[in-house]
C-alpha positions as CSV (number, residue, x, y, z in Angstrom):
1,X,-18.1,-12.0,11.4
2,X,-17.9,-9.7,8.3
3,X,-14.5,-8.4,9.0
4,X,-13.4,-11.5,9.7
5,X,-14.8,-12.6,6.0
6,X,-13.5,-10.0,4.1
7,X,-9.8,-10.6,5.9
8,X,-9.7,-13.9,4.2
9,X,-10.8,-12.5,0.4
10,X,-8.5,-9.4,1.2
11,X,-5.6,-11.4,1.8
12,X,-6.3,-14.4,-1.3
13,X,-6.8,-11.3,-3.5
14,X,-3.8,-9.8,-2.3
15,X,-1.6,-12.8,-2.9
16,X,-1.9,-11.7,-6.9
17,X,-1.3,-8.1,-6.6
18,X,1.3,-6.7,-7.1
19,X,1.5,-3.5,-4.9
20,X,2.8,-2.2,-3.0
21,X,5.4,-4.7,-0.5
22,X,4.2,-8.0,0.0
23,X,3.7,-8.9,3.7
24,X,6.3,-10.3,5.3
25,X,6.3,-12.6,8.0
26,X,6.5,-9.9,10.9
27,X,3.4,-7.5,9.0
28,X,1.7,-11.5,9.6
29,X,2.5,-11.7,12.5
30,X,1.3,-8.2,13.6
31,X,-2.0,-9.1,11.3
32,X,-3.0,-12.1,13.8
33,X,-2.1,-9.8,16.8
34,X,-4.7,-7.0,16.3
35,X,-7.3,-9.5,15.3
36,X,-7.4,-10.5,18.8
37,X,-7.5,-7.8,19.9
38,X,-10.2,-6.6,18.2
39,X,-12.1,-10.2,18.5
40,X,-11.3,-9.5,22.9
41,X,-13.1,-6.0,22.3
42,X,-9.8,-4.0,23.3
43,X,-10.7,-2.0,20.6
44,X,-8.9,1.6,21.1
45,X,-5.2,-0.8,21.4
46,X,-6.8,-2.5,18.0
47,X,-7.5,0.9,16.3
48,X,-4.4,2.2,17.1
49,X,-2.7,-0.9,15.0
50,X,-4.6,-0.9,12.7
51,X,-4.3,3.0,11.3
52,X,-0.9,3.2,12.5
53,X,1.2,0.4,11.3
54,X,-0.5,-1.3,9.1
55,X,-3.2,0.6,7.0
56,X,0.3,3.2,6.1
57,X,1.9,-0.1,4.6
58,X,-0.7,-0.8,2.2
59,X,-2.8,-2.8,3.8
60,X,-6.3,-3.2,2.7
61,X,-8.5,-4.4,5.0
62,X,-6.2,-3.1,7.8
63,X,-7.9,0.6,5.9
64,X,-11.2,-1.1,6.0
65,X,-11.2,-1.7,9.2
66,X,-10.3,1.9,10.3
67,X,-13.4,2.7,7.9
68,X,-15.3,-0.1,10.3
69,X,-13.9,1.5,13.3
70,X,-15.2,4.8,12.5
71,X,-18.3,4.3,11.1
72,X,-19.5,2.7,14.2
73,X,-17.6,4.4,16.7
74,X,-15.3,1.4,18.2
75,X,-12.3,2.8,19.8
76,X,-11.7,5.7,17.8
77,X,-14.6,8.9,17.3
78,X,-17.6,8.2,15.1
79,X,-17.4,9.8,11.8
80,X,-19.2,8.3,8.8
81,X,-17.5,11.0,7.0
82,X,-13.9,9.6,7.7
83,X,-15.3,5.8,7.4
84,X,-15.8,6.6,3.8
85,X,-12.9,7.9,3.1
86,X,-11.0,4.8,4.6
87,X,-13.5,2.8,2.6
88,X,-13.0,4.5,-0.8
89,X,-8.9,3.9,-0.2
90,X,-9.3,0.2,1.0
91,X,-11.9,-0.6,-2.7
92,X,-8.9,1.6,-4.8
93,X,-8.0,-2.2,-6.3
94,X,-11.8,-3.0,-7.0
95,X,-12.1,-5.9,-4.5
96,X,-16.0,-6.1,-4.6
97,X,-16.6,-6.4,-1.0
98,X,-14.9,-3.2,-0.5
99,X,-16.5,-1.8,-3.5
100,X,-19.7,-2.8,-2.4
101,X,-19.4,-1.4,1.3
102,X,-17.6,1.6,-0.2
103,X,-21.0,2.5,-2.3
104,X,-23.4,1.5,0.3
105,X,-21.8,4.7,2.6
106,X,-21.6,7.4,-0.5
107,X,-25.1,6.8,-1.2
108,X,-26.4,7.8,1.9
109,X,-24.3,10.9,1.7
110,X,-26.3,14.7,0.4
111,X,-23.9,16.8,-1.7
112,X,-22.0,18.5,1.2
113,X,-21.2,15.1,3.0
114,X,-19.8,13.8,-0.4
115,X,-17.6,16.9,-0.9
116,X,-15.9,16.6,2.6
117,X,-15.7,12.5,1.8
118,X,-14.3,13.6,-1.5
119,X,-11.7,16.2,0.5
120,X,-10.5,13.5,3.1
121,X,-10.5,10.7,0.8
122,X,-8.1,13.1,-1.5
123,X,-5.5,13.3,1.4
124,X,-5.4,9.6,2.4
125,X,-4.8,9.2,-1.2
126,X,-1.9,11.0,-1.6
127,X,-0.4,9.4,1.3
128,X,-1.2,5.7,1.8
129,X,-2.6,4.8,-1.9
130,X,-1.0,1.9,-3.4
131,X,1.0,4.5,-6.6
132,X,2.0,6.8,-3.9
133,X,3.5,3.7,-1.9
134,X,4.7,2.0,-4.8
135,X,6.6,4.9,-6.5
136,X,8.3,5.5,-2.5
137,X,9.1,1.3,-3.1
138,X,11.1,2.2,-6.6
139,X,12.7,5.2,-5.5
140,X,14.5,3.1,-2.9
141,X,15.2,-0.1,-5.7
142,X,16.5,3.0,-7.7
143,X,18.8,4.7,-5.2
144,X,20.1,1.1,-4.6
145,X,20.4,-0.2,-7.5
146,X,22.4,3.4,-8.3
147,X,24.9,3.7,-5.8
148,X,28.3,1.8,-6.4
149,X,27.9,0.0,-2.9
150,X,25.9,-2.1,-1.0
151,X,24.6,-2.1,2.0
152,X,27.4,-4.1,3.6
153,X,29.6,-1.7,2.0
154,X,31.1,-3.8,-0.5
155,X,31.6,-3.4,-4.6
156,X,29.0,-3.9,-6.6
157,X,28.5,-6.7,-9.6
158,X,31.2,-8.6,-8.4
159,X,30.2,-12.8,-8.8
160,X,32.0,-14.5,-5.8
161,X,31.1,-11.7,-3.1
162,X,28.3,-12.4,-0.9
163,X,26.3,-10.1,0.7
164,X,23.2,-9.5,3.9
165,X,19.9,-9.7,2.1
166,X,18.2,-7.7,4.6
167,X,14.6,-9.0,3.3
168,X,15.9,-12.4,4.3
169,X,18.8,-11.9,6.9
170,X,20.4,-14.7,4.5
171,X,23.6,-14.1,2.3
172,X,23.0,-14.2,-0.9
173,X,25.6,-13.6,-4.3
174,X,26.1,-9.9,-5.3
175,X,25.0,-11.0,-8.8
176,X,21.4,-12.5,-7.3
177,X,20.6,-9.9,-5.2
178,X,21.1,-7.3,-7.5
179,X,19.3,-9.2,-10.1
180,X,16.6,-9.8,-7.7
181,X,16.1,-5.5,-6.9
182,X,16.1,-5.1,-10.6
183,X,13.3,-7.3,-11.1
184,X,11.7,-5.9,-8.2
185,X,12.0,-2.0,-10.0
186,X,11.1,-3.3,-13.6
187,X,7.9,-5.0,-11.9
188,X,7.0,-2.1,-9.8
189,X,7.8,0.5,-12.6
190,X,5.6,-1.7,-14.9
191,X,2.3,-1.4,-12.5
192,X,2.7,2.5,-11.7
193,X,2.3,2.9,-15.5
194,X,-0.1,0.6,-16.5
195,X,-2.3,1.9,-13.2
196,X,-1.4,5.7,-15.3
197,X,-2.4,4.3,-18.5
198,X,0.7,5.6,-19.9
199,X,3.4,4.1,-22.3
200,X,6.1,1.9,-20.1
201,X,9.7,3.0,-19.7
202,X,11.8,0.5,-21.8
203,X,15.3,0.3,-21.5
204,X,17.7,1.8,-18.7
205,X,15.4,3.8,-16.1
206,X,17.1,7.2,-15.0
207,X,15.9,9.8,-12.6
208,X,14.3,11.7,-15.3
209,X,12.1,8.6,-15.8
210,X,10.8,9.0,-12.1
211,X,11.0,12.9,-11.5
212,X,8.4,12.5,-14.6
213,X,6.3,9.7,-13.3
214,X,6.1,11.2,-9.6
215,X,4.6,14.1,-10.7
216,X,2.2,12.0,-12.8
217,X,1.6,10.1,-10.1
218,X,1.0,13.8,-7.3
219,X,-1.5,14.7,-10.0
220,X,-3.2,11.5,-10.5
221,X,-3.8,11.4,-6.4
222,X,-4.7,14.1,-6.1
223,X,-8.4,13.8,-8.0
224,X,-11.6,11.7,-7.2
225,X,-11.7,8.6,-9.3
226,X,-14.1,6.5,-8.3
227,X,-17.5,8.1,-8.6
């Protein structure tokens, strides 16, 4: 079945993709659940999960499935234009399978249909594109590293201190925790600047850096980039 094949492809390619947040165990559990719902014909429930729980996380397969279900009228009103907008969002990482499906739908539109698709795609892009989601995560990293306190209200950078890592639920040293946070911030920062085609930020990251990046991201995602 085509959706299942695309799921395997997307998961394999996402394993090496830096943005946005990698899928955790909870997300993987939701993905398994929604696939079973879809296979069992519970399309309305499956659509709700794809649309409201997974697609907003940057899950490209989920974004594709929202488009697919709109195209086929499965669990939601049939709407080819809305389907095309979700397909375009799913294809933003350049996965060949998603790009081919996106192009096939877009080629069927007249000028009016393309304009409507552009408008809906930009709307989705401004909310759920990789750049937008990565900027949100970058902001969280920056705020965490800028705070003099950890989530457990302990001072930063005191080697003997152990804190709870919210991502793993395990105790780690403060130095280790913040080193990983700094690495995440730098990787995400490089991803955003590379995607925008601008010079990387070197040295200390500042509030001014983030504001300037945010402005450039907002301008970038307010335009059509795929045709």
